[in-house]
C-alpha positions in Angstrom: 84.0 119.8 -3.3 85.6 117.0 -1.2 87.8 117.7 1.9 91.5 117.1 1.9 90.9 114.3 4.4 88.5 112.5 2.1 90.8 113.0 -0.8 93.7 111.5 1.2 91.6 108.5 2.1 90.6 108.0 -1.5 94.2 108.2 -2.7 95.5 105.8 0.0 92.6 103.3 -0.7 93.4 103.4 -4.4 97.0 102.5 -3.7 95.9 99.5 -1.6 93.5 98.5 -4.4 96.3 98.7 -7.0 98.5 96.5 -4.8 95.8 93.7 -5.0 94.3 94.7 -8.4 95.4 91.6 -10.4 94.3 89.1 -7.9 91.0 90.8 -7.0 90.0 91.5 -10.6 90.6 87.8 -11.6 88.7 86.4 -8.7 86.3 89.0 -7.5 85.3 91.1 -10.5 82.0 92.8 -10.1 82.1 92.7 -6.3 82.5 95.8 -4.1 85.5 96.4 -1.8 85.5 98.9 1.0 89.0 99.9 2.0 89.9 101.5 5.3 93.4 102.8 4.6 94.5 103.6 8.1 94.4 99.9 9.1 94.8 98.6 5.5 91.8 96.4 6.1 89.3 95.7 3.3 85.8 94.3 3.1 84.3 92.5 0.1 80.6 92.3 -0.6 78.2 91.6 -3.4 76.6 95.1 -2.9 77.9 98.6 -2.3 75.8 98.9 0.9 77.0 95.7 2.4 80.7 96.6 1.8 80.2 100.0 3.4 78.3 98.5 6.3 81.1 96.0 6.9 83.7 98.7 7.0 81.6 101.0 9.2 80.8 98.1 11.6 84.5 97.5 12.1 85.7 101.1 12.1 82.7 103.3 12.9 84.7 106.5 13.4 86.9 106.1 10.2 86.3 106.9 6.6 86.6 104.1 4.1 86.6 104.2 0.3 84.4 101.7 -1.7 85.0 100.6 -5.2 83.5 98.1 -7.7 86.3 95.6 -8.5 87.3 95.6 -12.2 85.3 98.7 -13.1 86.4 102.3 -13.8 83.5 103.7 -11.8 81.6 102.4 -8.8 78.3 103.7 -10.1 77.0 104.6 -13.6 74.9 107.7 -13.7 73.7 108.6 -17.1 71.6 107.7 -20.0 71.6 104.3 -21.5 71.4 104.3 -25.3 69.3 101.6 -26.9 
C-alpha cells in the first residue's frame, strides 16, 4: 500500500508529464524523467538511477516520481515469451 502523500506526488507528477507528453515523447522517448511536483522541476537521464539521483541531489528531502518516457510502465516485471 502506498501512502496518501506518495499517491499525491504520483498524480501531480503525471499531470506535469501529460503537459509535456507530446514534446518529450517525440524527442526523448526511452529516456527517464524524474519529476518533483512541488517545484515543477524535472530531470532527464538515460537510466532510472541517474534520473532519481538528479532529483534527490537537487531536492534531498522531497519525493519525486520517475517514469520512462513513451512507455506505459517504467519497469517490465514478468516473463518474456519466445
